[in-house]
MISE-892811 format. One record per residue: residue number from 1; x, y, z of N, C-alpha, C, O in turn; residue in three letters. Coordinates in pm, 1 decimal. Layout:
<NUM, <X, Y, Z>, <X, Y, Z>, <X, Y, Z>, <X, Y, Z>, "ALA">
...
//
This chain:
<1, <1957.6, 6912.2, 1447.2>, <2003.2, 7029.3, 1472.7>, <2085.5, 7073.8, 1358.2>, <2139.1, 7015.8, 1263.9>, "UNK">
<2, <2074.9, 7235.2, 1411.0>, <2088.5, 7295.0, 1287.5>, <2257.6, 7366.5, 1314.9>, <2278.5, 7439.2, 1411.9>, "UNK">
<3, <2324.0, 7345.3, 1253.5>, <2462.5, 7378.7, 1273.9>, <2487.0, 7479.9, 1128.8>, <2442.5, 7466.6, 1014.8>, "UNK">
<4, <2591.1, 7600.0, 1198.5>, <2647.4, 7721.9, 1122.9>, <2781.2, 7688.2, 1129.3>, <2832.4, 7649.2, 1234.2>, "UNK">
<5, <2861.3, 7703.7, 992.4>, <3050.9, 7748.2, 1061.6>, <3076.1, 7893.2, 961.5>, <3058.9, 7932.5, 846.1>, "UNK">
<6, <3122.2, 7933.2, 1077.6>, <3156.4, 8126.1, 1039.1>, <3308.7, 8065.3, 985.7>, <3390.4, 7995.7, 1046.0>, "UNK">
<7, <3310.4, 8104.2, 890.2>, <3472.6, 8097.7, 787.8>, <3498.2, 8286.5, 825.1>, <3427.9, 8381.5, 790.6>, "UNK">
<8, <3605.9, 8284.2, 893.9>, <3654.8, 8409.9, 926.8>, <3726.0, 8448.6, 848.1>, <3832.5, 8387.1, 841.8>, "UNK">
<9, <3706.9, 8565.2, 750.8>, <3789.8, 8594.7, 606.2>, <3808.1, 8720.5, 575.6>, <3810.8, 8767.6, 461.8>, "UNK">
<10, <3823.8, 8789.4, 699.3>, <3807.2, 8947.6, 685.6>, <3939.2, 9037.9, 681.0>, <3947.2, 9159.7, 697.3>, "UNK">
<11, <4036.7, 8948.9, 655.3>, <4126.7, 9026.3, 661.6>, <4189.3, 9079.4, 525.7>, <4154.3, 9051.6, 411.0>, "UNK">
<12, <4311.6, 9179.8, 577.5>, <4322.0, 9199.3, 422.7>, <4459.2, 9188.6, 339.5>, <4508.1, 9257.3, 249.8>, "UNK">
<13, <4506.1, 9057.0, 417.4>, <4618.1, 9012.1, 375.5>, <4726.0, 9094.5, 301.9>, <4760.6, 9062.2, 188.3>, "UNK">
<14, <4786.3, 9214.2, 373.7>, <4841.4, 9271.0, 353.8>, <5007.9, 9254.2, 366.1>, <5086.6, 9309.5, 289.3>, "UNK">
<15, <5055.5, 9146.7, 504.1>, <5144.3, 9081.8, 537.1>, <5181.9, 8976.1, 422.6>, <5296.1, 8933.6, 405.4>, "UNK">
<16, <5073.0, 8940.7, 348.6>, <5106.8, 8835.8, 223.0>, <5173.3, 8890.6, 113.5>, <5256.2, 8831.9, 44.0>, "UNK">
<17, <5121.4, 9042.2, 96.3>, <5168.2, 9076.5, -18.7>, <5074.3, 9048.6, -166.2>, <4962.6, 9005.0, -138.5>, "UNK">
<18, <5092.1, 9060.9, -274.8>, <5047.3, 9027.8, -379.7>, <4904.9, 9106.6, -429.5>, <4836.0, 9073.6, -526.0>, "UNK">
<19, <4885.8, 9194.3, -357.5>, <4752.4, 9296.7, -418.7>, <4619.6, 9240.5, -371.1>, <4521.3, 9310.3, -345.9>, "UNK">
<20, <4626.7, 9075.0, -358.6>, <4454.4, 9065.8, -304.0>, <4492.5, 8972.4, -166.5>, <4595.3, 8928.5, -114.9>, "UNK">
<21, <4390.7, 8970.2, -147.5>, <4352.8, 8888.7, 17.0>, <4441.2, 8761.5, -11.3>, <4463.1, 8739.7, -130.5>, "UNK">
<22, <4493.2, 8677.7, 76.8>, <4497.3, 8576.0, 63.2>, <4372.0, 8494.0, 48.7>, <4374.9, 8406.3, -37.6>, "UNK">
<23, <4277.9, 8506.8, 109.9>, <4135.9, 8388.7, 89.0>, <4106.0, 8383.8, -33.1>, <4044.0, 8283.8, -69.3>, "UNK">
<24, <4145.1, 8504.8, -151.3>, <4090.8, 8469.3, -233.7>, <4197.5, 8422.6, -374.1>, <4160.0, 8421.5, -491.3>, "UNK">
<25, <4326.5, 8388.8, -328.1>, <4414.7, 8375.0, -374.3>, <4381.9, 8213.7, -444.9>, <4299.9, 8135.6, -396.6>, "UNK">
<26, <4461.9, 8187.2, -563.0>, <4431.0, 8020.8, -590.5>, <4527.8, 7924.4, -556.3>, <4647.8, 7930.0, -583.4>, "UNK">
<27, <4476.2, 7847.2, -503.2>, <4524.1, 7731.3, -486.7>, <4510.7, 7554.0, -529.4>, <4438.7, 7465.9, -482.5>, "UNK">
<28, <4582.8, 7552.6, -605.3>, <4504.5, 7447.2, -649.0>, <4378.4, 7437.2, -760.4>, <4303.1, 7347.6, -798.5>, "UNK">
<29, <4393.3, 7544.6, -783.4>, <4266.4, 7602.5, -920.1>, <4215.1, 7656.3, -846.8>, <4166.7, 7748.1, -912.9>, "UNK">
<30, <4174.6, 7675.4, -712.5>, <4071.9, 7769.5, -629.3>, <4137.6, 7799.3, -538.3>, <4239.3, 7750.7, -488.9>, "UNK">
<31, <4009.0, 7975.9, -490.0>, <4042.0, 7998.1, -402.0>, <4077.5, 7958.6, -268.2>, <4022.1, 7852.8, -238.2>, "UNK">
<32, <4156.6, 8010.2, -169.0>, <4192.1, 7972.3, -30.2>, <4065.3, 7945.3, 24.0>, <4053.8, 7841.6, 89.4>, "UNK">
<33, <3961.0, 8023.7, 8.4>, <3823.1, 8049.7, 79.0>, <3739.2, 7942.0, 44.8>, <3674.6, 7902.6, 141.9>, "UNK">
<34, <3714.9, 7872.4, -74.3>, <3648.0, 7766.4, -109.4>, <3697.7, 7655.5, -37.1>, <3621.1, 7583.2, 26.6>, "UNK">
<35, <3867.4, 7628.5, -43.6>, <3921.7, 7507.3, 36.5>, <3836.1, 7483.9, 184.2>, <3777.7, 7378.4, 208.6>, "UNK">
<36, <3840.0, 7625.2, 297.5>, <3762.3, 7606.9, 394.0>, <3628.6, 7552.5, 352.7>, <3615.4, 7430.4, 362.0>, "UNK">
<37, <3527.4, 7623.4, 308.6>, <3411.3, 7625.0, 263.4>, <3405.7, 7483.3, 260.9>, <3382.6, 7418.6, 363.1>, "UNK">
<38, <3429.2, 7421.9, 130.4>, <3456.9, 7259.1, 106.3>, <3510.0, 7140.6, 216.7>, <3471.5, 7023.7, 213.2>, "UNK">
<39, <3584.5, 7183.5, 292.9>, <3571.9, 7080.8, 410.4>, <3529.0, 7116.4, 549.5>, <3568.7, 7073.1, 657.7>, "UNK">
<40, <3457.7, 7186.7, 526.2>, <3310.5, 7230.5, 646.6>, <3206.6, 7118.1, 574.5>, <3189.2, 7009.2, 629.2>, "UNK">
<41, <3142.5, 7150.5, 454.7>, <3078.4, 7048.4, 382.5>, <3110.3, 6909.8, 365.0>, <3028.1, 6823.3, 334.9>, "UNK">
<42, <3203.4, 6896.0, 380.3>, <3312.1, 6750.5, 334.5>, <3250.2, 6688.0, 489.6>, <3214.9, 6572.7, 514.5>, "UNK">
<43, <3251.7, 6798.4, 572.8>, <3259.0, 6699.2, 746.0>, <3122.7, 6666.9, 759.6>, <3093.9, 6556.4, 805.8>, "UNK">
<44, <2989.9, 6785.4, 710.3>, <2896.8, 6762.4, 740.4>, <2787.9, 6871.2, 611.5>, <2768.4, 6992.1, 623.4>, "UNK">
<45, <2737.9, 6788.3, 506.4>, <2694.5, 6877.6, 415.2>, <2570.9, 6915.0, 469.8>, <2511.2, 6977.9, 382.4>, "UNK">
<46, <2488.3, 6905.0, 594.9>, <2397.5, 7040.4, 661.6>, <2470.0, 7170.2, 727.1>, <2417.4, 7249.7, 805.1>, "UNK">
<47, <2559.5, 7172.2, 693.6>, <2597.2, 7245.1, 784.0>, <2606.7, 7376.0, 715.7>, <2668.6, 7379.0, 609.4>, "UNK">
<48, <2554.2, 7484.5, 761.8>, <2477.5, 7630.0, 675.1>, <2705.0, 7696.5, 683.9>, <2786.6, 7652.5, 764.9>, "UNK">
<49, <2731.6, 7796.1, 579.5>, <2826.3, 7846.2, 618.7>, <2781.6, 8005.6, 602.4>, <2701.2, 8053.3, 522.3>, "UNK">
<50, <2861.5, 8072.9, 706.2>, <2853.1, 8204.5, 704.0>, <2993.1, 8250.0, 655.0>, <3086.9, 8196.3, 714.0>, "UNK">
<51, <3024.1, 8339.0, 558.4>, <3189.1, 8364.1, 486.6>, <3146.7, 8517.2, 547.7>, <3042.7, 8572.5, 511.8>, "UNK">
<52, <3266.7, 8594.6, 671.2>, <3297.2, 8683.0, 717.6>, <3382.4, 8770.1, 637.6>, <3499.7, 8745.6, 665.6>, "UNK">
<53, <3373.1, 8851.9, 558.9>, <3472.2, 8889.4, 464.0>, <3503.8, 9075.0, 478.2>, <3418.2, 9122.3, 553.0>, "UNK">
<54, <3561.5, 9139.0, 447.5>, <3573.1, 9303.2, 480.8>, <3474.7, 9340.0, 395.3>, <3472.4, 9269.1, 294.7>, "UNK">
<55, <3396.6, 9420.9, 398.7>, <3301.0, 9481.7, 316.1>, <3350.9, 9529.3, 168.4>, <3256.9, 9526.7, 88.9>, "UNK">
<56, <3453.6, 9564.9, 120.2>, <3509.8, 9631.6, 31.2>, <3519.4, 9493.1, -38.9>, <3493.7, 9521.3, -155.9>, "UNK">
<57, <3541.1, 9365.4, -32.9>, <3551.2, 9251.2, -109.5>, <3413.4, 9139.5, -104.3>, <3397.0, 9021.0, -133.2>, "UNK">
<58, <3343.7, 9229.9, -60.5>, <3216.8, 9127.4, -74.8>, <3154.1, 9056.6, -221.4>, <3124.5, 8947.8, -270.6>, "UNK">
<59, <3157.1, 9181.5, -246.4>, <3137.1, 9173.8, -457.7>, <3208.1, 9101.7, -518.7>, <3170.4, 9018.1, -600.9>, "UNK">
<60, <3339.8, 9129.1, -480.5>, <3460.7, 9045.3, -541.5>, <3429.8, 8877.0, -492.9>, <3430.7, 8791.6, -581.5>, "UNK">
<61, <3407.8, 8843.5, -373.6>, <3376.7, 8741.5, -315.0>, <3241.4, 8633.4, -426.6>, <3248.3, 8521.3, -477.0>, "UNK">
<62, <3133.9, 8738.8, -424.2>, <2998.5, 8684.6, -507.7>, <3039.3, 8674.8, -603.3>, <3016.3, 8558.5, -636.5>, "UNK">
<63, <3100.7, 8733.4, -694.6>, <3177.6, 8681.4, -842.8>, <3256.3, 8584.0, -841.4>, <3251.3, 8508.1, -938.2>, "UNK">
<64, <3370.9, 8550.6, -711.6>, <3418.5, 8422.9, -747.8>, <3328.0, 8304.7, -718.2>, <3345.1, 8203.8, -786.5>, "UNK">
<65, <3206.6, 8304.7, -597.9>, <3140.0, 8197.9, -591.8>, <3045.2, 8182.2, -724.3>, <3018.5, 8067.4, -759.5>, "UNK">
<66, <3000.8, 8276.3, -788.3>, <2861.0, 8292.8, -873.6>, <2932.9, 8206.0, -994.4>, <2866.8, 8120.2, -1052.9>, "UNK">
<67, <3090.2, 8234.9, -1034.5>, <3143.2, 8162.8, -1140.1>, <3180.1, 8027.8, -1103.9>, <3237.4, 7960.6, -1189.6>, "UNK">
<68, <3153.7, 7971.9, -977.4>, <3188.5, 7835.0, -960.0>, <3070.3, 7738.5, -930.0>, <3008.1, 7736.8, -823.8>, "UNK">
<69, <3044.6, 7647.7, -1051.4>, <2932.8, 7578.0, -1039.8>, <2955.3, 7514.6, -892.1>, <2842.8, 7538.3, -848.0>, "UNK">
<70, <3011.4, 7461.4, -803.6>, <2998.2, 7346.1, -729.1>, <2957.9, 7422.8, -591.6>, <2913.7, 7377.8, -485.9>, "UNK">
<71, <2995.8, 7582.0, -640.3>, <2940.1, 7688.4, -512.5>, <2765.5, 7643.3, -482.8>, <2698.2, 7606.4, -386.5>, "UNK">
<72, <2745.7, 7670.3, -618.9>, <2593.6, 7691.0, -624.4>, <2512.3, 7589.6, -569.9>, <2391.1, 7605.2, -554.6>, "UNK">
<73, <2581.9, 7470.7, -535.0>, <2506.8, 7374.8, -428.9>, <2538.7, 7377.3, -247.8>, <2505.8, 7283.4, -175.3>, "UNK">
<74, <2589.8, 7470.4, -210.4>, <2611.8, 7551.9, -74.8>, <2538.6, 7632.2, -34.6>, <2509.6, 7735.2, -95.4>, "UNK">
<75, <2492.9, 7596.7, 83.1>, <2385.0, 7685.7, 175.1>, <2499.0, 7798.2, 224.8>, <2580.0, 7746.3, 301.6>, "UNK">
<76, <2527.7, 7960.1, 195.2>, <2624.8, 8011.1, 235.5>, <2570.5, 8163.6, 272.7>, <2503.9, 8211.0, 180.6>, "UNK">
<77, <2582.2, 8234.3, 366.5>, <2564.3, 8355.7, 334.2>, <2714.8, 8487.6, 348.2>, <2801.8, 8472.5, 433.9>, "UNK">
<78, <2716.2, 8593.2, 259.6>, <2830.0, 8642.2, 297.9>, <2775.0, 8771.8, 382.0>, <2664.5, 8813.7, 347.6>, "UNK">
<79, <2839.4, 8836.2, 484.8>, <2872.5, 8907.8, 601.3>, <2970.8, 8994.6, 603.3>, <3078.9, 8937.4, 589.1>, "UNK">
<80, <2982.8, 9148.7, 618.8>, <3071.2, 9203.4, 661.6>, <3142.2, 9212.7, 781.3>, <3081.9, 9207.5, 888.5>, "UNK">
<81, <3308.5, 9230.8, 773.4>, <3355.2, 9184.8, 909.9>, <3493.4, 9227.6, 871.1>, <3522.9, 9235.8, 751.9>, "UNK">
<82, <3565.3, 9250.7, 950.1>, <3721.7, 9242.1, 972.6>, <3755.5, 9337.0, 972.8>, <3875.4, 9359.8, 988.7>, "UNK">
//
């Protein structure tokens, strides 16, 4: 069975302050969104990931994930939403 997990990260993060949405802030050295991605892949390595982010932050997320060697092994798609 094919499975896809949607990670909803389209918020602006204004309530958290800090200039960038909290899904892109680092927690233990990695962006918060990465921890969500990793949790789904740990639970089932065959799960595809759909990352839903605000369209203004798509290029930022691409740069973050392109710089993470471990993300190269994950099957994910980035779509606009939020």
